[in-house]
C-alpha positions as CSV (number, residue, x, y, z in Angstrom):
1,X,-51.3,131.3,81.1
2,X,-48.3,129.5,79.3
3,X,-48.4,125.7,78.9
4,X,-45.8,123.9,81.0
5,X,-43.3,121.8,79.1
6,X,-40.9,119.2,80.4
7,X,-37.8,118.5,78.2
8,X,-36.4,114.9,78.4
9,X,-33.1,114.1,76.7
10,X,-29.9,112.5,77.8
11,X,-27.8,115.2,76.0
12,X,-27.2,118.3,78.1
13,X,-26.6,120.3,74.9
14,X,-29.9,119.1,73.5
15,X,-31.7,119.9,76.7
16,X,-30.3,123.5,76.7
17,X,-31.1,123.9,73.0
18,X,-34.7,122.7,73.2
19,X,-35.2,124.8,76.3
20,X,-34.1,127.9,74.4
21,X,-36.3,127.1,71.4
22,X,-39.4,126.4,73.5
23,X,-38.9,129.2,75.9
24,X,-38.8,131.7,73.0
25,X,-42.5,131.0,72.3
26,X,-44.7,133.0,74.6
27,X,-47.4,130.3,74.9
28,X,-44.9,127.8,76.4
29,X,-42.9,127.7,79.6
30,X,-40.2,125.1,80.2
31,X,-40.7,124.0,83.8
32,X,-37.9,121.4,84.0
33,X,-35.6,119.0,82.2
34,X,-34.6,115.4,82.7
35,X,-31.7,113.3,81.4
36,X,-33.4,109.9,81.4
37,X,-36.7,108.2,82.0
38,X,-36.3,107.7,85.7
39,X,-35.6,111.3,86.4
40,X,-38.5,112.2,84.0
41,X,-41.0,110.2,86.1
42,X,-40.0,112.2,89.2
43,X,-40.3,115.5,87.3
44,X,-43.7,114.6,85.8
45,X,-45.1,113.8,89.3
46,X,-43.7,116.9,90.9
47,X,-44.0,119.5,88.1
48,X,-47.2,118.3,86.5
49,X,-46.3,119.5,83.0
50,X,-48.9,120.0,80.2
51,X,-46.6,118.8,77.4
52,X,-43.4,116.8,77.1
53,X,-40.6,116.5,74.6
54,X,-38.9,113.0,74.7
55,X,-35.7,111.5,73.4
56,X,-36.0,107.7,72.8
57,X,-32.5,106.5,73.3
58,X,-31.5,107.3,76.9
59,X,-29.5,105.4,79.7
60,X,-31.1,103.7,82.7
61,X,-34.7,104.1,81.4
62,X,-35.3,104.7,77.7
63,X,-38.1,106.6,76.1
64,X,-40.3,103.6,75.4
65,X,-40.3,102.4,79.0
66,X,-41.1,105.9,80.1
67,X,-44.0,106.2,77.6
68,X,-45.5,103.0,78.9
69,X,-45.4,104.4,82.4
70,X,-46.7,107.8,81.4
71,X,-49.7,106.5,79.4
72,X,-50.7,104.2,82.3
73,X,-50.2,106.7,85.1
74,X,-50.3,110.4,84.0
75,X,-51.0,110.7,80.3
76,X,-49.6,113.8,78.7
77,X,-49.3,114.8,75.0
78,X,-45.7,114.0,74.1
79,X,-43.5,115.1,71.2
80,X,-40.7,112.7,70.3
81,X,-37.5,114.5,69.4
82,X,-35.5,111.7,67.9
83,X,-32.2,111.2,66.1
84,X,-32.6,110.1,62.4
85,X,-30.8,106.9,63.3
86,X,-33.8,106.0,65.5
87,X,-36.4,106.9,62.9
88,X,-37.8,103.3,62.7
89,X,-38.4,103.5,66.4
90,X,-40.7,106.5,66.0
91,X,-43.6,104.4,65.0
92,X,-43.2,102.2,68.1
93,X,-43.3,105.4,70.1
94,X,-46.5,106.5,68.4
95,X,-48.1,103.1,69.1
96,X,-47.2,103.6,72.8
97,X,-49.0,106.9,73.0
98,X,-46.6,109.7,71.7
99,X,-48.7,112.3,69.8
100,X,-46.1,113.3,67.1
101,X,-42.4,113.4,66.3
102,X,-39.6,115.7,65.1
103,X,-36.3,114.6,63.8
104,X,-33.0,115.9,65.1
105,X,-31.0,116.8,61.9
106,X,-28.2,114.3,62.6
107,X,-26.9,113.0,65.9
108,X,-23.2,113.9,65.1
109,X,-24.0,117.5,64.3
110,X,-25.8,118.7,67.4
111,X,-25.2,122.3,66.5
112,X,-27.7,121.9,63.8
113,X,-30.5,121.2,66.3
114,X,-31.6,124.9,66.0
115,X,-32.6,124.2,62.4
116,X,-35.8,122.5,63.6
117,X,-36.9,125.4,65.8
118,X,-40.0,126.2,63.7
119,X,-41.0,122.6,63.5
120,X,-40.7,122.0,67.2
121,X,-42.9,124.9,68.1
122,X,-45.5,124.1,65.4
123,X,-45.7,120.5,66.5
124,X,-46.0,121.5,70.2
125,X,-48.9,123.8,69.2
126,X,-50.6,121.0,67.4
127,X,-50.2,118.4,70.2
128,X,-51.4,120.9,72.8
129,X,-54.9,120.2,71.4
130,X,-54.4,116.4,71.8
131,X,-56.4,114.7,74.6
132,X,-54.1,112.7,76.8
133,X,-56.8,110.2,77.8
134,X,-57.4,109.4,74.1
135,X,-53.7,108.9,73.5
136,X,-53.5,106.4,76.4
137,X,-56.7,104.7,75.3
138,X,-55.4,104.3,71.7
139,X,-52.2,102.8,73.0
140,X,-54.1,100.3,75.1
141,X,-56.3,99.2,72.2
142,X,-53.3,98.7,69.9
143,X,-51.6,96.6,72.5
144,X,-54.8,94.5,72.8
145,X,-55.0,93.9,69.0
146,X,-54.4,90.3,67.9
147,X,-51.8,90.6,65.1
148,X,-52.7,89.2,61.7
149,X,-50.8,86.0,60.9
150,X,-47.5,87.0,59.2
151,X,-48.0,86.7,55.4
152,X,-45.0,87.2,53.1
153,X,-45.7,90.2,50.8
154,X,-45.6,88.0,47.7
155,X,-48.4,85.8,49.1
156,X,-50.9,88.6,49.9
157,X,-53.8,88.5,47.4
158,X,-54.6,91.5,45.3
159,X,-56.8,92.0,42.3
160,X,-59.8,89.9,43.2
161,X,-63.0,91.0,41.5
162,X,-65.1,93.3,43.7
163,X,-68.1,91.6,45.2
164,X,-70.0,94.6,46.5
165,X,-71.0,98.1,45.5
166,X,-67.8,99.9,46.7
167,X,-64.6,99.6,44.9
168,X,-62.3,101.9,46.8
169,X,-61.8,103.2,50.3
170,X,-60.0,106.6,50.8
171,X,-58.8,107.6,54.2
172,X,-57.2,110.8,55.5
173,X,-55.5,111.5,58.9
174,X,-53.0,113.7,60.7
175,X,-52.1,114.1,64.3
176,X,-52.7,110.7,66.0
177,X,-53.2,109.1,62.6
178,X,-50.6,106.3,62.4
179,X,-52.0,104.3,65.3
180,X,-55.6,105.0,64.1
181,X,-54.8,103.8,60.6
182,X,-53.2,100.6,62.0
183,X,-56.4,100.0,64.0
184,X,-58.7,100.5,61.0
185,X,-56.6,98.5,58.6
186,X,-56.3,95.6,61.1
187,X,-60.1,95.3,61.1
188,X,-60.3,94.9,57.3
189,X,-60.4,91.4,55.9
190,X,-57.4,90.2,53.9
191,X,-59.7,89.5,51.0
192,X,-61.2,93.0,51.0
193,X,-62.8,93.4,47.5
194,X,-61.7,97.1,47.2
195,X,-58.5,99.1,47.0
196,X,-57.5,101.5,49.8
197,X,-55.7,104.8,49.4
198,X,-54.4,106.9,52.3
199,X,-53.2,110.4,52.9
200,X,-51.5,110.7,56.3
201,X,-49.7,114.0,57.1
202,X,-46.1,112.8,57.6
203,X,-42.7,114.1,56.5
204,X,-40.8,112.8,53.6
205,X,-38.8,109.7,54.3
206,X,-41.1,108.2,56.9
207,X,-44.1,107.1,54.8
208,X,-42.2,104.2,53.2
209,X,-41.2,102.9,56.5
210,X,-44.7,103.3,57.8
211,X,-46.1,101.4,54.8
212,X,-43.6,98.6,55.3
213,X,-44.5,98.5,59.0
214,X,-48.3,98.2,58.2
215,X,-47.6,95.6,55.6
216,X,-46.0,93.4,58.2
217,X,-48.9,94.0,60.7
218,X,-52.1,93.9,58.7
219,X,-53.5,91.3,56.4
220,X,-53.7,93.6,53.3
221,X,-50.8,94.4,51.1
222,X,-49.5,97.9,52.0
223,X,-46.9,100.0,50.2
224,X,-46.0,103.6,49.6
225,X,-47.4,104.8,46.3
226,X,-44.9,105.4,43.5
227,X,-47.3,106.7,40.8
228,X,-49.0,105.0,37.9
229,X,-50.1,102.0,39.9
230,X,-53.4,100.4,39.1
231,X,-55.8,100.3,42.1
232,X,-56.8,96.8,42.7
233,X,-58.7,94.9,45.4
234,X,-56.6,94.2,48.5
235,X,-53.9,96.8,47.8
236,X,-53.3,99.7,50.2
237,X,-51.4,102.7,48.8
238,X,-50.0,105.3,51.2
239,X,-49.2,108.8,49.9
240,X,-45.5,109.6,50.1
241,X,-44.4,112.4,52.4
242,X,-43.9,115.6,50.5
243,X,-46.2,114.7,47.5
244,X,-49.9,114.5,46.9
245,X,-51.6,111.2,45.9
246,X,-54.5,111.5,43.5
247,X,-56.6,109.0,41.7
248,X,-57.4,109.0,37.9
249,X,-59.8,106.9,35.9
250,X,-58.3,105.1,32.9
251,X,-59.6,103.0,30.0
252,X,-61.9,100.0,30.5
253,X,-62.9,100.9,34.0
254,X,-59.3,100.7,35.3
255,X,-58.2,103.3,37.9
256,X,-54.7,104.5,38.6
257,X,-52.8,106.2,41.4
258,X,-50.9,109.4,40.4
259,X,-48.4,111.5,42.3
260,X,-48.2,115.3,42.2
261,X,-45.8,117.8,43.6
262,X,-47.5,120.2,46.0
263,X,-48.5,123.6,44.8
264,X,-47.7,126.8,46.5
265,X,-51.3,127.0,47.8
266,X,-51.3,123.5,49.5
267,X,-51.6,124.0,53.2
268,X,-51.3,120.2,53.9
269,X,-49.1,117.7,52.2
270,X,-50.0,114.9,51.5
271,X,-53.4,116.5,50.9
272,X,-56.5,114.6,52.1
273,X,-58.7,117.0,50.1
274,X,-56.9,116.3,46.8
275,X,-57.0,112.5,47.4
276,X,-60.7,112.4,48.3
277,X,-61.8,114.9,45.5
278,X,-59.9,112.9,42.8
279,X,-61.1,109.6,44.1
280,X,-64.7,110.9,44.0
281,X,-64.3,111.9,40.4
282,X,-62.8,108.4,39.5
283,X,-65.2,106.2,41.5
284,X,-68.3,108.2,42.1
285,X,-70.8,106.2,44.1
286,X,-68.4,103.3,44.4
287,X,-66.2,105.2,46.9
288,X,-66.1,105.1,50.7
289,X,-64.2,107.9,52.5
290,X,-63.1,108.3,56.1
291,X,-61.6,111.3,57.9
292,X,-59.8,110.4,61.0
293,X,-58.1,112.3,63.9
294,X,-56.0,115.4,63.0
295,X,-55.5,119.1,63.4
296,X,-57.0,121.5,60.8
297,X,-59.7,121.2,58.1
298,X,-58.0,119.0,55.5
299,X,-60.6,116.5,54.2
300,X,-63.6,118.8,54.6
301,X,-63.7,119.8,50.9
302,X,-63.0,116.2,49.9
303,X,-65.8,114.9,52.0
304,X,-68.2,117.3,50.2
305,X,-66.9,115.9,46.8
306,X,-67.4,112.3,47.8
307,X,-70.9,112.9,49.1
308,X,-71.9,114.9,45.9
309,X,-70.6,112.0,43.8
310,X,-72.9,109.6,45.7
311,X,-70.1,107.9,47.8
312,X,-70.3,106.9,51.5
313,X,-68.7,109.4,53.9
314,X,-67.4,108.6,57.4
315,X,-65.8,110.7,60.1
316,X,-64.3,109.7,63.4
317,X,-66.4,110.5,66.5
318,X,-65.1,113.1,69.0
319,X,-65.1,110.5,71.7
320,X,-62.2,108.6,70.2
321,X,-60.2,111.3,68.5
322,X,-56.8,112.4,69.7
323,X,-57.5,115.7,68.0
324,X,-61.0,116.4,66.7
325,X,-60.1,119.1,64.2
326,X,-60.3,117.3,60.8
327,X,-63.3,115.1,61.6
328,X,-65.2,118.1,63.2
329,X,-64.7,120.2,60.0
330,X,-65.8,117.4,57.8
331,X,-68.9,116.9,60.0
332,X,-69.7,120.6,59.8
333,X,-70.0,120.4,56.0
334,X,-73.2,118.4,56.5
335,X,-71.9,115.8,54.1
336,X,-70.8,113.1,56.6
337,X,-73.2,110.2,56.7
338,X,-71.7,108.1,59.5
339,X,-69.9,109.4,62.6
340,X,-68.2,106.5,64.3
341,X,-65.7,105.9,67.1
342,X,-62.4,104.6,65.9
343,X,-62.9,101.0,67.0
344,X,-66.0,100.7,64.9
345,X,-64.7,102.3,61.7
346,X,-62.8,99.3,60.3
347,X,-65.5,96.8,60.9
348,X,-68.1,99.1,59.4
349,X,-66.0,99.7,56.3
350,X,-65.4,95.9,56.0
351,X,-69.1,95.2,56.2
352,X,-70.1,97.9,53.7
353,X,-67.4,97.0,51.1
354,X,-68.0,93.2,51.4
355,X,-71.8,93.5,51.1
356,X,-73.6,93.0,47.8
């Protein structure tokens, strides 16, 4: 039986185009459309859709206000379909419970909307596996987080000597990952005696903004990796969209981040497997890895490599995952040593890295 989809957008043209795109896929049925958040609330109540597409900038009630209502009342996996001019707002929508996002090509060229047809269908298929209650729970937990005191980037400490066994933390995530990463990093002490490297499946152009957003929110220094940076304590590097982040040992025990163009065989970019595998080769038993929520199996091979090198391996528990694909496949390897719910992962890493 097809999954029921509600299309929410203030543009009649966009509603018609998205309806045509979605209706062409046999596994989906567009059961209705809405032009603003107020109309969308009525349609959600009466039509009970399985999935939603949501524009953020709308009259009367915008997408953010609607998301707050949705996640409190009738949580549903929601795909944000946003104009590029609103791309900074996408992360706020993810924090409020949206499962993923797709960019409209440009707001002044509506006729190009059909160019994202494949991406819309692919993302809807992914978020169909997302659990609505977990999206709502994650939004509630983020809202309850006490923000770290604002620290200017130049005043965040990096490079302090490592006090414990572990020198690096490598994390991979996909669908549902941005809010999960925010929660994990918020639990890490600003004086963490280890570097952190992250591969989050995200399109090109968004990872820099995501890194800048995290840098404002968490106590650690966060930035998008540029390549050839030395990994030092207290520094978090996020793989840029469209490229793979790897780790390479240098002279005198120094370790550096490297960027690679994806190969024709790469199924996921940025690749969690390539990040974890290279970090395991560089750090060996001094590495902690964590595989968080996401669709697919990226991170399973990397988890094997970390465990074989003597590192500590973690996977997010099913109970807290928005999508249990990546953690499940990592756990199936038999190489995961700790299966933890998301709220416990950051504190566990902080304790392990900070211990002697």
